[in-house]
C-alpha positions as CSV (number, residue, x, y, z in Angstrom):
1,M,13.7,10.1,40.2
2,L,15.2,13.6,40.3
3,R,15.2,13.5,44.1
4,N,17.3,10.3,44.1
5,I,19.8,11.7,41.6
6,I,20.3,14.8,43.8
7,L,20.8,12.6,46.9
8,I,23.3,10.4,45.1
9,S,25.2,13.4,43.7
10,S,25.3,15.0,47.2
11,A,26.6,11.8,48.7
12,L,29.3,11.5,46.1
13,L,30.4,15.1,46.6
14,V,30.6,14.5,50.4
15,S,32.5,11.3,49.8
16,I,35.0,13.0,47.5
17,S,35.4,15.9,50.0
18,C,36.1,13.4,52.8
19,F,38.8,11.6,50.9
20,S,40.4,14.7,49.4
21,Q,43.6,15.1,51.3
22,A,46.7,17.2,51.3
23,V,50.3,17.1,52.7
24,L,52.2,19.7,54.7
25,T,56.0,19.5,55.1
26,G,58.6,21.8,56.6
27,S,60.8,22.6,59.6
28,V,60.5,24.1,63.0
29,K,63.4,26.1,64.6
30,S,64.1,28.4,67.5
31,Q,66.7,31.1,66.8
32,E,68.2,29.0,64.0
33,E,68.3,25.9,66.2
34,P,66.2,22.9,65.0
35,L,63.6,21.8,67.4
36,S,62.9,18.1,67.8
37,F,59.7,16.4,69.0
38,V,57.5,19.5,68.4
39,N,53.8,18.5,68.4
40,I,52.1,19.5,65.1
41,G,48.4,18.9,64.6
42,V,45.3,19.9,62.6
43,A,42.9,21.7,65.0
44,G,39.6,19.9,65.7
45,T,41.0,16.5,64.4
46,N,43.2,13.6,65.6
47,I,45.6,14.3,62.7
48,G,49.1,15.1,63.9
49,T,52.8,14.3,63.9
50,Y,56.1,15.3,65.5
51,T,59.3,16.9,64.2
52,D,62.3,14.6,63.9
53,V,65.7,15.2,65.5
54,N,66.6,17.8,62.8
55,G,63.4,19.7,63.2
56,N,61.8,18.5,60.0
57,F,58.2,17.1,59.7
58,K,55.7,15.7,57.3
59,L,52.0,16.0,58.1
60,T,49.7,13.8,55.9
61,D,46.0,13.2,55.5
62,I,45.0,16.9,55.9
63,P,41.4,17.5,54.8
64,T,41.0,20.0,52.0
65,G,39.8,23.5,52.7
66,A,40.7,26.0,55.4
67,Q,42.5,24.3,58.3
68,K,44.2,25.6,61.4
69,I,47.6,24.1,62.0
70,T,49.1,24.3,65.5
71,F,52.7,23.9,66.6
72,S,53.5,23.3,70.3
73,S,56.5,22.3,72.5
74,V,57.2,22.5,76.2
75,G,59.0,25.8,76.8
76,F,57.8,27.6,73.7
77,R,54.7,29.6,72.8
78,V,52.0,27.8,70.9
79,Y,52.0,28.9,67.2
80,S,48.9,28.6,65.0
81,K,48.5,29.3,61.3
82,Q,45.4,29.2,59.1
83,L,46.1,27.5,55.7
84,I,43.9,26.6,52.7
85,F,44.6,23.2,51.2
86,E,43.6,21.8,47.8
87,N,43.2,18.2,46.9
88,N,46.5,16.3,46.7
89,Q,48.4,19.5,47.3
90,E,51.8,19.4,49.1
91,R,52.6,22.7,50.9
92,V,55.9,23.6,52.5
93,I,56.2,25.9,55.6
94,D,59.1,26.8,57.9
95,I,58.2,27.9,61.5
96,V,60.2,29.7,64.1
97,L,58.9,29.2,67.7
98,E,59.5,31.8,70.4
99,R,60.5,30.7,73.8
100,S,57.6,30.9,76.3
101,F,58.0,32.5,79.7
102,E,55.2,30.3,81.0
103,E,57.7,28.0,82.8
104,L,54.9,26.2,84.5
105,E,54.7,23.6,81.7
106,E,58.1,22.1,82.6
107,V,58.0,18.3,82.9
108,V,59.5,16.7,86.0
109,I,59.8,13.1,87.1
110,T,61.3,13.0,90.6
111,G,58.1,13.7,92.7
112,T,56.0,10.8,91.4
113,R,58.5,8.5,89.5
114,T,56.5,9.3,86.3
115,E,56.6,12.2,84.0
116,R,54.3,15.0,85.2
117,N,53.7,18.6,84.3
118,K,55.4,20.6,87.1
119,K,52.2,22.5,88.1
120,E,50.2,19.2,88.1
121,S,52.6,17.3,90.3
122,P,51.2,16.5,93.8
123,V,54.8,16.8,95.1
124,I,56.4,20.2,94.7
125,V,59.7,19.8,92.7
126,G,62.4,22.4,92.3
127,V,64.5,22.5,89.2
128,I,68.0,23.8,88.5
129,D,68.5,23.8,84.8
130,Q,71.6,24.3,82.6
131,K,70.9,28.0,82.2
132,S,70.7,28.5,86.0
133,M,74.0,26.8,86.5
134,E,75.6,28.8,83.7
135,T,74.3,32.1,85.3
136,V,76.1,31.4,88.5
137,N,79.2,29.9,86.7
138,A,78.8,26.6,88.5
139,N,81.5,24.1,87.4
140,S,80.4,21.3,89.7
141,L,77.2,19.9,91.1
142,A,78.2,21.2,94.6
143,E,78.4,24.8,93.3
144,G,75.0,24.6,91.6
145,L,73.1,23.2,94.7
146,N,73.5,26.4,96.7
147,F,71.0,28.2,94.4
148,Q,67.8,26.4,95.5
149,S,65.6,27.1,98.5
150,G,66.2,25.0,101.6
151,L,69.6,23.8,100.4
152,R,73.0,24.7,101.7
153,M,76.4,23.4,100.8
154,E,78.7,23.2,103.8
155,T,82.5,22.8,103.8
156,D,83.6,20.7,106.8
157,C,87.3,20.3,106.5
158,Q,90.0,22.9,105.5
159,T,92.6,20.1,104.8
160,C,90.8,17.7,102.5
161,G,87.8,19.9,101.5
162,Y,85.1,17.5,102.6
163,S,81.7,19.0,102.1
164,Q,78.1,18.0,102.5
165,L,74.6,19.1,101.4
166,R,72.2,20.2,104.1
167,M,68.5,20.2,103.3
168,N,65.9,21.7,105.5
169,G,68.5,21.9,108.3
170,L,69.4,18.2,108.3
171,G,72.9,16.8,107.6
172,G,74.1,15.2,104.3
173,A,73.3,11.6,105.4
174,Y,69.6,12.6,105.6
175,S,69.4,13.5,101.9
176,Q,69.3,11.0,99.0
177,I,71.3,11.8,95.9
178,L,70.1,10.0,92.8
179,I,71.8,9.8,89.4
180,D,69.1,9.5,86.8
181,S,66.7,8.4,89.5
182,R,69.0,5.6,90.7
183,P,70.5,5.5,94.3
184,I,74.1,4.7,93.3
185,F,75.5,7.8,95.0
186,S,76.9,5.9,98.0
187,S,77.9,7.1,101.4
188,L,81.5,6.9,100.3
189,M,80.8,9.1,97.3
190,G,79.0,11.6,99.6
191,L,82.4,12.6,101.0
192,Y,83.6,14.4,97.8
193,G,81.2,13.3,95.0
194,L,79.2,16.5,94.9
195,E,82.4,18.3,93.8
196,Q,83.4,15.5,91.4
197,I,80.4,15.7,89.1
198,P,80.9,18.4,86.5
199,T,77.9,20.5,85.3
200,N,78.6,19.7,81.7
201,M,77.3,16.2,82.2
202,I,74.1,17.5,83.9
203,E,70.9,18.3,82.0
204,R,69.1,19.5,85.1
205,I,68.8,18.8,88.8
206,E,65.4,18.1,90.3
207,I,64.9,18.7,94.1
208,V,62.2,17.4,96.4
209,R,62.5,18.9,99.9
210,G,61.2,16.9,102.8
211,G,60.3,13.3,103.1
212,G,57.6,13.4,100.5
213,S,59.9,11.4,98.2
214,A,60.1,8.4,100.5
215,V,59.1,6.2,97.6
216,Y,62.7,6.4,96.6
217,G,64.0,4.8,99.8
218,S,64.5,5.2,103.5
219,N,67.3,7.9,103.5
220,A,65.2,10.6,101.8
221,I,64.2,12.1,105.2
222,A,65.4,15.7,104.4
223,G,64.8,15.3,100.7
224,T,65.9,14.0,97.3
225,V,68.3,15.5,94.8
226,N,67.9,13.8,91.4
227,V,70.8,14.5,88.9
228,I,69.4,14.1,85.4
229,T,72.4,13.6,83.0
230,K,72.4,14.8,79.4
231,E,70.7,12.5,76.9
232,P,71.1,12.6,73.1
233,T,68.1,14.5,71.8
234,K,69.8,16.5,69.0
235,D,73.1,17.0,67.2
236,Y,75.3,19.6,69.0
237,F,78.8,20.2,70.4
238,T,80.1,22.5,73.1
239,I,83.6,23.4,74.2
240,N,84.2,25.5,77.4
241,A,87.5,26.6,78.7
242,S,87.9,28.8,81.8
243,G,90.5,29.9,84.3
244,G,90.6,31.8,87.5
245,V,92.6,33.2,90.4
246,I,91.7,32.6,94.0
247,D,92.5,35.7,96.2
248,N,95.4,36.7,93.9
249,Q,97.2,33.5,95.0
250,A,96.0,30.2,93.6
251,F,95.2,29.5,90.0
252,E,92.5,27.1,88.8
253,S,91.3,26.0,85.4
254,N,88.5,24.0,83.8
255,L,88.1,22.5,80.4
256,N,85.1,20.6,79.2
257,A,83.6,19.4,76.0
258,S,80.3,17.7,75.0
259,V,79.2,16.3,71.7
260,S,75.9,14.6,70.8
261,K,74.8,12.8,67.6
262,V,71.3,11.5,66.9
263,M,70.3,9.0,64.2
264,E,67.1,7.3,63.2
265,K,67.2,4.6,65.9
266,T,70.0,5.6,68.2
267,G,71.8,8.5,69.7
268,I,74.9,9.1,71.7
269,T,76.2,11.9,74.0
270,V,79.8,12.1,75.2
271,Q,81.3,14.5,77.7
272,I,84.8,15.1,79.1
273,N,86.0,17.4,81.8
274,Q,89.4,18.3,83.2
275,N,89.9,20.6,86.1
276,S,92.8,21.6,88.3
277,R,93.3,24.0,91.3
278,E,96.3,25.0,93.2
279,A,96.2,24.8,97.0
280,Y,95.1,28.0,98.7
281,D,96.5,29.3,102.1
282,A,94.2,31.9,103.7
283,N,96.3,33.0,106.7
284,D,99.9,32.5,105.4
285,D,100.7,29.8,108.0
286,G,101.9,27.4,105.3
287,Y,98.9,25.1,105.6
288,S,96.1,25.1,103.0
289,E,92.5,26.1,103.5
290,L,91.6,24.8,100.1
291,P,93.3,21.6,98.9
292,K,95.1,21.1,95.6
293,L,92.8,19.4,93.0
294,N,93.3,17.6,89.7
295,G,90.4,15.8,88.2
296,T,89.3,14.2,84.9
297,N,85.7,13.0,84.2
298,F,84.3,11.1,81.3
299,G,80.7,10.5,80.5
300,L,78.7,8.6,77.9
301,N,74.9,8.4,77.4
302,T,73.3,6.4,74.6
303,Y,70.1,4.7,73.6
304,Y,68.8,2.3,70.9
305,K,65.1,2.2,69.8
306,L,64.1,-1.5,69.8
307,G,60.7,-0.6,68.4
308,K,58.1,2.2,68.1
309,Y,57.6,2.2,71.9
310,S,60.6,0.5,73.3
311,T,64.1,1.9,74.1
312,L,67.2,0.5,75.6
313,G,69.5,3.0,77.3
314,F,73.0,2.9,78.6
315,N,75.2,5.4,80.5
316,L,78.7,5.3,81.9
317,N,80.8,7.8,83.9
318,G,84.4,7.7,85.0
319,I,85.9,10.0,87.6
320,N,89.6,10.3,88.5
321,E,90.5,12.9,91.1
322,Y,93.6,13.7,93.1
323,R,93.4,16.1,96.1
324,R,96.0,17.1,98.6
325,G,95.8,19.5,101.6
326,G,98.0,20.5,104.5
327,N,101.6,21.7,104.0
328,K,104.5,20.8,101.8
329,I,102.0,20.2,99.0
330,E,104.5,19.2,96.4
331,E,106.2,16.6,98.5
332,A,105.1,13.1,99.4
333,A,102.2,13.1,101.9
334,H,104.2,11.5,104.8
335,K,106.9,14.1,104.5
336,A,104.5,16.9,105.5
337,D,103.9,18.1,109.0
338,Q,100.2,17.6,108.5
339,S,98.4,16.5,105.3
340,E,95.6,14.7,103.7
341,E,95.9,13.1,100.3
342,R,93.1,11.4,98.3
343,T,93.3,9.6,94.9
344,H,89.9,8.5,93.7
345,N,89.0,6.2,90.7
346,I,85.2,5.9,90.3
347,L,83.3,4.1,87.6
348,M,79.5,4.3,87.6
349,G,76.8,3.5,85.1
350,G,73.6,1.7,84.3
351,L,71.4,-0.1,81.8
352,N,67.7,0.8,81.4
353,F,64.9,-0.7,79.3
354,K,61.6,1.2,78.8
355,S,58.5,0.1,76.9
356,S,55.0,1.3,76.5
357,L,52.3,-1.4,76.2
358,L,48.7,-2.0,75.4
359,D,48.1,1.1,73.2
360,L,50.0,3.3,75.7
361,K,47.7,2.3,78.6
362,S,50.7,1.0,80.5
363,S,54.5,1.1,80.6
364,V,57.3,-0.9,82.1
365,S,60.9,-0.3,82.9
366,M,63.7,-2.5,84.1
367,Y,67.1,-1.2,85.2
368,I,70.4,-2.0,86.7
369,A,73.0,0.4,87.9
370,G,76.1,0.5,90.0
371,Q,79.4,2.2,91.0
372,H,82.9,1.0,91.8
373,T,85.3,3.2,93.8
374,T,88.9,2.7,94.8
375,R,90.6,5.2,96.9
376,K,94.2,5.5,98.1
377,H,94.5,8.0,101.0
378,Y,96.8,9.5,103.6
379,T,95.7,11.2,106.8
380,G,98.6,11.9,109.0
381,I,100.6,14.3,111.2
382,D,104.3,14.5,112.1
383,H,105.4,12.3,109.2
384,A,103.4,9.3,110.4
385,D,103.0,6.3,108.1
386,A,99.2,6.8,107.9
387,Y,98.4,5.5,104.4
388,G,95.2,3.7,103.8
389,N,93.0,2.1,101.2
390,T,89.3,2.2,100.5
391,L,87.0,0.1,98.3
392,G,83.4,1.0,97.7
393,Q,80.9,-0.8,95.6
394,T,77.2,-0.2,95.0
395,F,74.8,-2.2,92.9
396,M,71.1,-1.8,92.4
397,G,68.4,-3.3,90.2
398,G,64.8,-2.7,89.8
399,F,61.5,-3.1,88.0
400,Q,58.6,-0.6,87.6
401,Y,55.2,-1.0,86.1
402,N,52.8,1.9,85.4
403,Y,49.1,1.5,84.4
404,F,47.2,4.6,83.2
405,T,43.5,5.2,83.3
406,N,41.6,8.4,82.8
407,A,41.9,9.3,86.5
408,H,44.6,7.1,87.9
409,T,48.3,6.3,87.4
410,L,49.1,3.1,89.3
411,T,52.7,2.4,89.9
412,F,54.2,-0.9,91.2
413,G,57.8,-1.7,91.6
414,T,60.6,-3.4,93.5
415,E,64.3,-2.5,94.0
416,Y,67.3,-4.1,95.5
417,L,70.3,-2.1,96.7
418,Y,73.7,-3.5,97.7
419,D,76.4,-1.3,99.2
420,Y,79.8,-2.3,100.4
421,V,82.6,-0.2,101.9
422,H,86.0,-1.2,103.2
423,D,88.1,1.6,104.6
424,E,91.3,1.0,106.5
425,I,94.3,2.8,108.0
426,K,96.5,0.3,109.8
427,L,98.5,2.8,111.8
428,Y,95.3,3.9,113.7
429,D,93.7,0.5,113.9
430,Y,91.0,2.1,111.9
431,L,88.7,-0.2,110.0
432,I,85.2,0.1,108.5
433,D,84.1,-3.1,106.8
434,Q,80.4,-2.7,106.1
435,Q,78.0,-4.5,103.8
436,T,74.3,-3.5,103.5
437,N,71.5,-5.2,101.6
438,Q,68.3,-3.4,101.2
439,W,65.2,-4.6,99.3
440,G,62.2,-2.5,98.8
441,V,58.7,-3.0,97.3
442,Y,56.5,0.0,96.6
443,V,53.0,0.8,95.3
444,Q,51.7,4.2,94.4
445,D,48.4,5.6,93.2
446,D,48.4,9.0,91.5
447,W,44.6,9.8,91.5
448,K,43.3,12.9,89.7
449,I,40.1,13.2,91.6
450,S,38.9,16.3,89.7
451,S,40.3,19.2,87.8
452,R,41.2,20.8,91.2
453,F,42.2,17.8,93.4
454,T,44.9,15.2,93.0
455,L,45.8,12.7,95.6
456,L,49.1,10.8,95.6
457,T,49.4,7.9,98.0
458,G,52.2,5.4,98.3
459,L,53.6,2.7,100.5
460,R,57.1,1.3,100.5
461,S,58.2,-1.7,102.5
462,E,61.9,-2.0,103.2
463,M,63.9,-4.9,104.4
464,H,67.5,-4.1,105.6
465,N,70.1,-6.5,106.9
466,L,70.9,-4.2,109.8
467,V,67.3,-3.9,110.9
468,D,65.4,-6.7,112.5
469,E,61.9,-6.2,111.1
470,P,60.6,-4.9,107.8
471,V,59.9,-1.2,107.8
472,L,56.7,0.3,106.2
473,N,57.0,3.9,105.0
474,P,53.7,5.5,103.9
475,R,53.5,8.6,101.7
476,I,50.5,10.9,101.2
477,N,50.4,14.0,99.1
478,L,47.3,16.1,98.2
479,L,47.3,18.8,95.6
480,Y,44.5,21.4,95.5
481,K,44.2,24.0,92.6
482,P,41.6,26.7,93.4
483,M,42.8,28.6,90.3
484,D,44.8,27.8,87.2
485,F,48.0,29.4,88.6
486,T,47.7,28.6,92.3
487,Q,48.4,25.3,93.9
488,F,48.2,24.2,97.6
489,R,50.0,21.0,98.6
490,V,50.1,19.0,101.9
491,S,52.2,15.9,102.5
492,Y,53.1,13.3,105.1
493,S,55.8,10.7,105.0
494,S,57.8,8.5,107.2
495,G,61.4,7.2,106.9
496,F,64.2,5.5,108.7
497,R,68.0,5.3,108.7
498,A,69.7,2.1,109.5
499,P,72.5,1.9,112.1
500,Q,75.3,2.0,109.6
501,A,78.2,4.2,108.7
502,F,77.3,7.2,106.5
503,D,79.5,9.7,104.8
504,T,80.2,11.8,107.9
505,D,81.4,8.7,109.7
506,L,84.0,8.1,107.1
507,H,85.7,11.4,107.5
508,I,88.8,11.6,109.8
509,A,89.7,15.0,111.1
510,F,92.7,16.7,112.7
511,A,92.3,18.2,116.2
512,G,94.8,19.3,118.8
513,G,97.8,17.4,117.4
514,G,95.9,14.2,116.8
515,I,93.0,12.9,114.8
516,S,89.4,12.3,115.6
517,I,87.6,9.2,114.5
518,I,83.9,8.4,114.5
519,E,82.8,5.0,115.8
520,L,79.4,3.4,116.0
521,D,77.8,2.6,119.4
522,P,77.5,-1.2,119.6
523,D,73.9,-0.7,120.8
524,L,73.0,1.7,118.0
525,K,69.4,1.3,116.8
526,Q,67.7,2.5,113.7
527,E,66.5,6.1,113.6
528,T,62.9,6.8,112.3
529,S,61.2,10.0,111.2
530,K,57.8,11.5,110.5
531,S,57.7,14.5,108.1
532,Y,54.9,17.0,107.3
533,S,54.8,19.9,104.9
534,L,52.3,22.5,103.7
535,S,53.0,24.7,100.7
536,M,51.4,27.3,98.4
537,N,52.6,28.0,94.9
538,F,51.5,30.9,92.8
539,D,52.7,31.8,89.3
540,K,51.0,34.4,87.0
541,P,52.1,34.3,83.4
542,S,51.3,36.4,80.4
543,E,52.7,36.8,76.9
544,K,55.6,39.0,78.1
545,Y,56.3,38.0,81.7
546,I,55.8,35.5,84.5
547,Y,56.0,36.2,88.2
548,G,55.3,34.1,91.2
549,F,56.2,32.8,94.7
550,T,56.2,29.7,96.8
551,V,55.7,29.4,100.6
552,D,56.6,26.1,102.1
553,G,56.3,25.1,105.8
554,F,58.0,21.9,107.0
555,Y,58.1,19.9,110.2
556,T,60.2,16.8,110.8
557,R,60.4,14.7,113.9
558,L,63.2,12.2,114.5
559,F,63.0,9.3,116.9
560,N,66.1,7.7,118.4
561,A,68.0,10.5,116.6
562,F,71.7,9.8,115.8
563,V,74.1,12.1,117.7
564,L,77.9,12.4,118.1
565,E,79.4,12.6,121.5
566,E,83.0,12.5,122.7
567,N,83.9,9.1,124.1
568,G,87.5,9.3,125.3
569,Q,90.7,8.5,123.5
570,D,92.3,5.4,121.9
571,D,95.7,3.9,122.8
572,Q,97.4,6.4,120.6
573,G,95.7,9.4,122.1
574,N,93.3,10.1,119.2
575,M,89.9,11.4,120.0
576,I,86.9,9.1,119.7
577,L,83.5,10.5,118.7
578,Q,80.7,7.9,119.1
579,K,77.5,7.9,117.2
580,R,74.7,7.1,119.6
581,N,70.9,7.3,119.8
582,G,70.1,10.6,121.5
583,G,66.3,10.6,121.9
584,G,64.0,12.8,119.9
585,S,64.8,15.8,117.6
586,T,62.7,18.3,115.8
587,V,63.5,20.4,112.7
588,Q,60.9,22.9,111.6
589,G,60.8,26.0,109.5
590,V,59.4,27.9,106.5
591,T,60.9,28.6,103.1
592,F,59.9,31.4,100.8
593,E,60.8,31.6,97.1
594,G,60.2,34.4,94.6
595,R,60.7,34.6,90.8
596,L,60.2,36.9,87.9
597,N,60.9,36.7,84.2
598,Y,60.1,39.7,82.1
599,N,60.3,38.9,78.3
600,G,63.7,37.2,78.7
601,L,65.1,40.7,79.5
602,I,65.2,40.4,83.2
603,E,65.2,37.1,85.2
604,M,65.2,37.0,88.9
605,S,64.9,34.3,91.5
606,M,65.4,34.2,95.3
607,G,64.8,32.0,98.2
608,M,65.0,32.4,102.0
609,T,64.7,29.7,104.7
610,A,64.0,30.4,108.4
611,Q,64.2,27.3,110.7
612,K,64.9,25.9,114.1
613,S,66.7,22.5,114.7
614,S,67.0,21.1,118.2
615,Y,67.4,17.9,120.2
616,K,65.1,16.9,123.1
617,N,68.1,15.9,125.2
618,T,71.5,17.7,125.4
619,V,74.3,16.4,123.3
620,Q,77.7,16.2,124.9
621,W,79.9,16.8,121.9
622,S,82.8,17.9,124.2
623,S,84.0,16.2,127.4
624,V,84.9,19.6,129.0
625,L,81.9,21.7,128.1
626,E,78.2,21.5,128.9
627,G,76.0,19.9,126.3
628,T,73.6,21.7,124.0
629,T,70.2,21.0,122.5
630,D,70.8,23.2,119.5
631,Y,72.1,21.7,116.2
632,L,75.7,22.7,115.6
633,R,76.8,24.2,112.3
634,T,73.2,24.9,111.4
635,P,72.1,28.5,110.8
636,D,68.6,29.6,111.6
637,S,68.4,31.5,108.3
638,Y,70.0,31.2,104.9
639,G,69.1,32.0,101.3
640,Y,70.2,32.9,97.8
641,Y,69.3,35.2,94.9
642,T,70.1,35.4,91.2
643,L,69.4,38.3,88.8
644,G,70.1,38.2,85.1
645,F,69.9,41.0,82.6
646,T,70.0,40.3,78.9
647,P,69.5,43.5,76.9
648,N,70.0,41.7,73.6
649,E,71.0,38.4,72.2
650,R,74.7,39.1,72.7
651,I,75.2,40.8,76.1
652,G,74.4,39.2,79.5
653,V,75.0,40.4,83.0
654,A,74.3,38.2,86.0
655,L,74.3,38.9,89.7
656,S,74.0,36.2,92.3
657,G,74.5,35.8,96.0
658,I,74.4,33.4,99.0
659,Y,73.3,34.5,102.5
660,T,74.4,32.4,105.5
661,G,73.1,33.3,108.9
662,S,75.0,33.0,112.2
663,M,75.4,29.5,113.7
664,L,77.0,27.7,116.6
665,V,80.4,26.2,115.5
666,P,82.3,23.7,117.7
667,H,86.0,24.4,118.1
668,Y,88.4,21.8,119.6
669,G,91.4,23.1,121.6
670,G,95.0,22.4,120.9
671,A,96.0,24.9,118.2
672,P,98.2,27.9,119.1
673,G,96.1,30.3,121.2
674,V,93.3,27.8,121.6
675,D,93.7,26.3,125.1
676,R,90.4,24.4,125.4
677,D,87.3,23.4,123.5
678,E,84.8,26.2,122.8
679,V,81.6,27.0,120.9
680,I,81.7,30.2,118.9
681,T,78.8,32.0,117.3
682,S,79.7,32.8,113.7
683,A,79.1,36.1,111.9
684,T,76.6,36.3,109.1
685,F,78.0,36.0,105.5
686,F,76.8,37.4,102.2
687,D,78.7,35.9,99.3
688,Q,78.1,38.2,96.3
689,N,79.0,37.3,92.7
690,V,78.9,38.9,89.2
691,K,79.3,37.6,85.7
692,F,79.5,39.3,82.3
693,S,79.1,37.6,79.0
694,Y,79.2,38.5,75.3
695,K,78.0,36.1,72.6
696,M,79.2,36.4,69.1
697,P,77.2,34.3,66.6
698,L,79.0,32.9,63.6
699,K,76.0,32.0,61.4
700,S,78.0,31.0,58.4
701,M,79.7,28.3,60.6
702,K,76.5,27.6,62.6
703,Q,78.3,28.3,65.8
704,N,78.3,30.7,68.8
705,I,81.3,32.0,70.6
706,Q,80.8,33.4,74.1
707,F,83.3,35.2,76.1
708,F,82.7,35.6,79.9
709,A,84.4,36.9,83.0
710,G,83.4,37.7,86.6
711,I,84.1,37.8,90.3
712,K,83.0,35.4,93.0
713,N,82.7,36.7,96.6
714,I,83.3,40.3,95.5
715,F,83.3,41.7,99.0
716,Q,85.6,39.0,100.6
717,S,82.9,37.6,102.9
718,Y,85.0,34.8,104.2
719,Q,86.1,33.3,107.5
720,N,89.0,35.2,109.1
721,D,89.8,33.2,112.2
722,F,91.2,29.9,110.9
723,D,93.5,28.0,113.3
724,I,97.2,28.1,112.4
725,G,99.8,25.4,112.3
726,R,99.8,21.6,112.2
727,Y,97.8,21.2,115.5
728,R,94.8,23.1,114.1
729,D,91.3,21.8,114.3
730,S,90.7,21.1,110.6
731,N,86.9,21.0,111.1
732,F,86.9,24.6,112.4
733,V,85.7,26.0,109.0
734,Y,82.5,27.7,108.2
735,G,80.9,30.2,105.9
736,P,81.5,30.6,102.2
737,A,83.5,27.9,100.5
738,R,86.0,30.3,98.9
739,P,87.4,33.8,99.2
740,R,87.3,36.5,96.4
741,S,88.0,34.8,93.1
742,I,88.3,36.1,89.5
743,F,87.3,33.9,86.6
744,F,87.3,34.2,82.8
745,G,86.6,31.9,79.9
746,I,85.4,31.1,76.4
747,K,82.6,28.9,75.2
748,I,82.1,27.6,71.7
749,E,78.8,25.8,70.8
750,S,76.9,24.7,67.7
751,L,73.7,26.5,66.7
């Protein structure tokens, strides 16, 4: 009897203990800034919660007794605290998390189309975040892209300022630019769009070098740049005003503002940007080397939670830009001796639905996106009536389904992409009227074989209206982790480019008193590629520092490679360059990256690329010179570095630089002193920048005010042999995009 009483009493005590519970409430911040979506849990149990958008939380059902509570969030050090709870007790605690220098935990999406920890991704993904763009004082997407290994922004026209991104030695048309993972960045936008997207609308930029990202589409032969726009995750506002002087001659200004508001089920972020720049003349001949610019951008990003696991998102961006180069800048374009004038109106946006299903075992997303561009332009010489109009439209829609198991993430999807461009100048009988339809179906398996091996395999089938047969593009990536902080990756992919007009083909240049126009060979066939890469990534973190490096070797083989060769003149004496299939081509090289972050006090990153790009057959770019097998305007070496020093929370000093090795540059004759076509070997350039900043916190107003100033291209590492006069070769431009420039500004942001 006594034994039974003891057993019953013990059971009751255990039962009471099990159902005795407590509650913990409080807030989580970082340097007075509320942190949303911080993971809070009771160690050794499944009890947990997250902070809301204001950094507040409520953790219930906590067992009584001594419990270890953990707080964790990507980018911050894990914080743990031992607390003793009594039955029905409600405790309050406020936590301040410290930023972690273990940057390996960054989450990326571009490599696999699903969210993956950066060090666990089978595809190596580079990231340019807001802090990096602020360090180098980048005001546009184009200015920020220079500071990533294997990437180089190239200016190709001194009259209109046309520029392109080169990745791993290949031209801009070989890279795919995505906006929030959607390929709405058309070939027409590729002419000037990289300069037209301001950094205040960008959350981060994810870069995949090489063809390993072929799951996104056929054009990603050189790589993929994914621009992730700002989403509403917390309440904040930012105002940034800056000005500058280019070589003591031309003034420029930039004003941008961002505001974000998050509520229980919805959130909205709005950005606006206004920039202007006077034309700059480098050699006092009366003709600009940098065009006049005036631009206004508007952006909106919002979402609505349809349920616990379903979200509907919408984004919209408007771009209006006017640019004018040549001479007599303030007069009508046709009254100038040589000029280019562009007025762009661009509207782009998208609608996205995401939902997690079956107890988070799967997810589905459906999306539509598009852009509409109208452009009025003038490209003329000697007062010609050379006005034209352009219409560009892009529409895409897609569906993606992900299924998650313990070892596999299976992805299935389909996408449709429509692109239309109509570009006409009646005076030159110039017309591009092109419509492309592309439909793709893809499947991918992200297989975590073990703790050390991950295999990513994918296959994409493309049907293109300018290609006779469907094209299959396989993709294979293998990740091997011999140690926690070391990863080896190997990849293979194939791709193709359809025989259509890309951004370069839409650019009309001046040369020798006329213009040069690119036309397509009537017999032009598709270009195909095979790409291979092998990389090693090492990062060693500790509580105070992280240092690491990446070595990446790449090899790309092109078949039926597109080349440009001179093909006579039209009836008006203008030069015709024809795009043809030129046989095979090989691009190969190695990229090295290094990085260091010591306790937030010193941050350093650098990258260097050595490569060789060549055609199998000679390319006859000029009718009076022997052809060459070397790629033109492609240096064999280039790189960058950034170095930031932050001795305290208020003061910041940042150094940065861009190195451009020598390259072969084509130069058409006709300008004064240039009797015939030639190829010159350019000098090497080192574009060095410095920025100083001082932050003044106003805690009573919950704001920060930051003052900053600096110099770009301190040592005037800039081209000094521009052509002069109206008969100049406007494509004879190389090296850094701008001469020495002074900048200064103020930034106000909420805490």
